[in-house]
Backbone as CSV, one residue per row, in Angstrom:
resi,resn,N_x,N_y,N_z,CA_x,CA_y,CA_z,C_x,C_y,C_z
1,MET,16.898,-11.957,12.117,16.995,-12.974,11.090,18.364,-12.847,10.432
2,ASN,19.078,-13.938,10.389,20.406,-13.952,9.801,20.297,-14.419,8.354
3,ALA,20.557,-13.526,7.418,20.426,-13.839,5.991,21.348,-14.972,5.562
4,ALA,22.473,-15.122,6.226,23.430,-16.165,5.842,22.883,-17.568,6.078
5,THR,21.968,-17.721,7.015,21.420,-19.050,7.313,20.201,-19.388,6.468
6,LEU,19.741,-18.462,5.660,18.574,-18.694,4.817,18.957,-19.401,3.531
7,LYS,18.017,-20.158,2.990,18.207,-20.788,1.684,18.188,-19.694,0.620
8,PRO,18.752,-19.956,-0.566,18.830,-18.914,-1.604,17.485,-18.254,-1.918
9,TYR,16.403,-19.039,-2.045,15.115,-18.423,-2.371,14.580,-17.598,-1.210
10,ASP,14.943,-17.964,0.031,14.542,-17.158,1.180,15.341,-15.860,1.239
11,ARG,16.616,-15.921,0.838,17.426,-14.690,0.780,16.861,-13.738,-0.267
12,LYS,16.354,-14.304,-1.364,15.730,-13.475,-2.409,14.465,-12.811,-1.853
13,ALA,13.668,-13.566,-1.079,12.459,-13.010,-0.465,12.819,-11.896,0.508
14,LEU,13.897,-12.091,1.270,14.341,-11.069,2.213,14.768,-9.797,1.480
15,ALA,15.513,-9.944,0.403,15.958,-8.781,-0.380,14.763,-8.040,-0.974
16,SER,13.793,-8.790,-1.480,12.595,-8.180,-2.050,11.777,-7.473,-0.967
17,ALA,11.676,-8.087,0.214,10.942,-7.466,1.324,11.600,-6.153,1.733
18,ARG,12.917,-6.156,1.809,13.644,-4.921,2.160,13.397,-3.831,1.122
19,ALA,13.418,-4.212,-0.155,13.194,-3.236,-1.228,11.789,-2.648,-1.138
20,SER,10.798,-3.496,-0.887,9.416,-3.014,-0.758,9.264,-2.091,0.444
21,ALA,9.883,-2.466,1.561,9.813,-1.622,2.761,10.430,-0.254,2.496
22,LEU,11.503,-0.219,1.749,12.147,1.045,1.409,11.229,1.916,0.550
23,VAL,10.598,1.310,-0.448,9.664,2.059,-1.303,8.523,2.621,-0.463
24,ILE,7.956,1.782,0.416,6.847,2.217,1.272,7.268,3.408,2.120
25,SER,8.482,3.343,2.672,8.938,4.409,3.570,9.256,5.715,2.849
26,LYS,9.528,5.641,1.561,9.960,6.836,0.831,8.868,7.502,0.003
27,THR,7.663,6.906,-0.024,6.603,7.528,-0.811,5.406,7.873,0.064
28,GLY,4.750,8.938,-0.296,3.507,9.319,0.372,2.292,8.886,-0.431
29,ASP,2.526,8.267,-1.571,1.455,7.806,-2.452,0.859,6.520,-1.889
30,VAL,-0.344,6.609,-1.358,-0.982,5.475,-0.687,-1.193,4.303,-1.646
31,ALA,-1.535,4.566,-2.882,-1.724,3.479,-3.854,-0.416,2.726,-4.075
32,ALA,0.680,3.451,-4.180,1.991,2.818,-4.342,2.368,2.043,-3.088
33,GLN,2.048,2.584,-1.915,2.329,1.880,-0.669,1.541,0.583,-0.586
34,ARG,0.279,0.612,-0.971,-0.544,-0.609,-0.940,0.018,-1.666,-1.887
35,LYS,0.438,-1.246,-3.068,1.007,-2.179,-4.043,2.254,-2.840,-3.466
36,GLU,3.130,-2.048,-2.886,4.359,-2.585,-2.300,4.080,-3.412,-1.052
37,PHE,3.029,-3.053,-0.303,2.689,-3.816,0.895,2.262,-5.235,0.532
38,LYS,1.580,-5.384,-0.601,1.217,-6.729,-1.074,2.472,-7.548,-1.331
39,ILE,3.456,-6.953,-1.980,4.714,-7.640,-2.279,5.467,-7.934,-0.977
40,LEU,5.532,-6.943,-0.109,6.194,-7.115,1.183,5.552,-8.256,1.966
41,SER,4.235,-8.278,2.018,3.531,-9.317,2.768,3.780,-10.705,2.191
42,THR,3.747,-10.833,0.877,4.017,-12.120,0.242,5.396,-12.639,0.642
43,ASN,6.380,-11.770,0.616,7.737,-12.170,0.980,7.882,-12.442,2.471
44,MET,7.228,-11.672,3.301,7.304,-11.891,4.739,6.600,-13.194,5.138
45,ILE,5.534,-13.548,4.452,4.866,-14.823,4.717,5.821,-15.974,4.388
46,ALA,6.511,-15.878,3.261,7.496,-16.913,2.893,8.603,-17.005,3.938
47,LEU,9.077,-15.870,4.404,10.137,-15.866,5.418,9.643,-16.411,6.753
48,ALA,8.411,-16.088,7.120,7.849,-16.612,8.371,7.728,-18.129,8.304
49,LYS,7.331,-18.644,7.150,7.237,-20.096,6.991,8.615,-20.745,7.078
50,ALA,9.638,-20.062,6.589,10.996,-20.600,6.600,11.634,-20.540,7.986
51,THR,11.308,-19.513,8.760,11.982,-19.299,10.038,11.138,-19.662,11.253
52,LYS,9.839,-19.846,11.066,8.913,-20.237,12.144,9.067,-19.367,13.402
53,PRO,8.720,-18.090,13.298,8.787,-17.223,14.483,7.667,-17.611,15.459
54,ALA,7.408,-16.785,16.426,6.290,-17.020,17.337,5.008,-17.188,16.521
55,LYS,3.993,-17.754,17.107,2.715,-17.994,16.422,2.304,-16.762,15.620
56,THR,2.091,-16.981,14.338,1.789,-15.892,13.413,0.612,-16.299,12.536
57,TYR,-0.278,-15.372,12.274,-1.469,-15.633,11.463,-1.308,-15.033,10.072
58,VAL,-1.661,-15.816,9.066,-1.711,-15.313,7.693,-3.169,-14.967,7.442
59,GLN,-3.424,-13.704,7.194,-4.797,-13.243,6.985,-4.970,-12.757,5.552
60,TYR,-6.202,-12.800,5.085,-6.477,-12.526,3.673,-7.719,-11.653,3.535
61,CYS,-7.618,-10.648,2.664,-8.755,-9.786,2.345,-9.208,-10.100,0.919
62,PRO,-10.423,-10.610,0.742,-10.909,-10.933,-0.597,-11.179,-9.689,-1.457
63,MET,-11.428,-8.565,-0.831,-11.688,-7.336,-1.581,-10.423,-6.839,-2.282
64,VAL,-9.287,-6.970,-1.621,-8.014,-6.511,-2.159,-7.270,-7.667,-2.841
65,LYS,-7.696,-8.882,-2.523,-7.037,-10.100,-3.019,-5.570,-10.127,-2.588
66,ALA,-5.365,-9.913,-1.272,-4.013,-9.862,-0.735,-3.995,-10.364,0.703
67,SER,-2.830,-10.870,1.097,-2.631,-11.393,2.448,-1.681,-10.503,3.225
68,TRP,-1.617,-10.741,4.534,-0.671,-10.073,5.412,-0.464,-10.949,6.631
69,LEU,0.574,-10.652,7.406,0.855,-11.356,8.648,0.304,-10.568,9.820
70,SER,-0.130,-11.310,10.841,-0.599,-10.673,12.060,-0.192,-11.520,13.255
71,GLU,0.068,-10.870,14.358,0.354,-11.610,15.582,-0.924,-11.910,16.352
72,ARG,-2.042,-11.361,15.873,-3.338,-11.565,16.525,-4.282,-12.361,15.633
73,LYS,-5.152,-13.137,16.267,-6.128,-13.921,15.509,-7.224,-13.028,14.919
74,ASP,-7.620,-11.986,15.645,-8.673,-11.106,15.140,-8.135,-10.273,13.975
75,VAL,-8.969,-10.104,12.970,-8.564,-9.428,11.735,-8.585,-7.904,11.918
76,LYS,-7.469,-7.308,11.592,-7.319,-5.845,11.537,-6.664,-5.557,10.191
77,ASN,-7.475,-5.401,9.182,-7.025,-5.269,7.797,-6.215,-3.991,7.593
78,PRO,-4.962,-4.099,7.146,-4.116,-2.923,6.983,-4.316,-2.168,5.667
79,TYR,-5.124,-2.692,4.765,-5.177,-2.104,3.422,-5.997,-0.830,3.307
80,TYR,-7.118,-0.734,3.977,-7.944,0.470,3.825,-8.387,1.055,5.154
81,GLY,-7.605,0.848,6.186,-7.898,1.456,7.478,-9.290,1.143,7.977
82,ASN,-9.948,2.128,8.532,-11.272,1.932,9.124,-12.340,1.536,8.119
83,ASP,-12.136,1.834,6.829,-13.122,1.482,5.810,-13.307,-0.025,5.677
84,MET,-12.232,-0.792,5.901,-12.295,-2.249,5.746,-11.570,-2.939,6.904
85,LEU,-11.603,-2.383,8.070,-10.791,-2.831,9.187,-10.973,-4.306,9.531
86,THR,-12.184,-4.817,9.448,-12.412,-6.213,9.818,-12.678,-7.109,8.613
87,CYS,-12.454,-6.600,7.419,-12.650,-7.395,6.208,-11.534,-8.421,6.107
88,GLY,-11.881,-9.673,6.006,-10.889,-10.707,5.802,-11.052,-11.854,6.763
89,SER,-10.147,-12.807,6.656,-10.192,-13.985,7.513,-8.783,-14.547,7.669
90,THR,-8.619,-15.363,8.701,-7.357,-16.051,8.904,-7.337,-17.275,8.004
91,LYS,-6.320,-17.383,7.180,-6.202,-18.500,6.237,-5.224,-19.557,6.712
92,GLU,-4.285,-19.170,7.570,-3.244,-20.103,7.983,-2.620,-19.622,9.294
93,VAL,-2.136,-20.569,10.073,-1.395,-20.237,11.290,0.005,-20.827,11.125
94,ILE,1.015,-19.992,11.311,2.411,-20.444,11.232,2.910,-20.580,12.673
95,GLU,3.387,-21.787,12.992,3.886,-22.026,14.365,5.239,-22.677,14.298
């Protein structure tokens, strides 16, 4: 993804996504990682809508009240591992 070709609000989403990814990578605190993953996912969904990559699914977990991107239609919830692995549904398809 070339940041120079993005609109200003998409560049802001990219910067925020990078910051969240950095926080996730530097902490072992799972609660902090989950919080940042919500922010990362929100920004990545915006970027996916702006750039239209390969078919991508926006999935949502009502228990966590958060979304994420997936390349697969079947739900594999990233928030609580095996405890909530199939919790959620596909809310949108980005093509």
